[in-house]
C-alpha positions as CSV (number, residue, x, y, z in Angstrom):
1,M,-38.5,-20.5,-16.4
2,N,-38.0,-17.4,-18.6
3,N,-40.7,-15.5,-16.8
4,D,-39.1,-16.3,-13.4
5,E,-35.7,-15.2,-14.6
6,E,-37.1,-11.9,-15.9
7,K,-39.0,-11.4,-12.6
8,L,-35.8,-12.1,-10.6
9,Q,-33.8,-9.7,-12.8
10,S,-36.3,-6.9,-12.3
11,L,-36.4,-7.5,-8.5
12,L,-32.6,-7.3,-8.4
13,K,-32.5,-4.1,-10.4
14,E,-35.0,-2.6,-8.0
15,A,-33.1,-3.7,-4.9
16,L,-29.6,-2.8,-6.0
17,P,-28.7,0.8,-6.6
18,A,-27.1,1.8,-9.9
19,I,-23.3,1.9,-9.7
20,N,-21.5,5.0,-11.1
21,T,-18.3,3.9,-12.7
22,E,-17.1,7.4,-13.6
23,L,-14.6,9.1,-11.3
24,S,-15.6,12.5,-10.1
25,R,-11.9,13.7,-10.4
26,D,-8.5,12.6,-11.5
27,L,-6.8,10.7,-8.7
28,W,-3.3,10.6,-10.2
29,P,-2.1,14.1,-9.0
30,H,-3.3,13.2,-5.4
31,M,-1.4,10.0,-5.6
32,L,1.8,11.7,-6.7
33,R,1.5,14.2,-3.8
34,R,1.1,11.4,-1.3
35,L,4.1,9.6,-2.7
36,D,6.2,12.8,-2.5
37,E,5.2,13.3,1.1
38,S,6.0,9.8,2.2
39,A,9.3,9.7,0.3
40,S,10.6,12.9,2.0
41,S,10.1,11.7,5.6
42,V,12.0,8.7,7.0
43,P,10.4,7.0,10.1
44,W,12.2,7.2,13.3
45,F,12.6,3.4,13.6
46,D,14.6,3.3,10.3
47,W,17.1,5.7,11.8
48,A,17.1,3.6,15.0
49,L,17.9,0.4,13.0
50,A,20.6,2.2,11.1
51,T,22.1,3.4,14.3
52,L,22.0,-0.1,15.8
53,L,23.7,-1.5,12.7
54,V,26.5,1.0,12.8
55,A,27.0,0.5,16.5
56,G,27.1,-3.2,16.1
57,V,29.7,-3.0,13.3
58,A,31.7,-0.6,15.4
59,I,31.7,-2.9,18.4
60,S,32.5,-6.1,16.5
61,P,33.9,-5.5,13.0
62,H,33.9,-9.2,12.2
63,S,30.1,-9.0,12.0
64,I,30.5,-7.3,8.6
65,L,31.1,-10.7,7.0
66,L,28.0,-12.1,8.8
67,L,25.9,-9.2,7.5
68,L,27.2,-9.6,4.0
69,Y,26.4,-13.3,4.1
70,H,22.8,-12.7,5.0
71,L,22.3,-10.1,2.3
């Protein structure tokens, strides 16, 4: 059995490429830049939902209690 295991291990090493676990660069500055970009822009549908909420409260003020209940 030991010989078969060694043969299998050598075949696997030949078939699978070596994996480089080292990063070529630091990813943290890139991640911070992406977070800053996404935080500065608010999608249009967020503004649309906020507008609908304000319009709904303006049309029927008693809906404030309903909204507070669901929060």
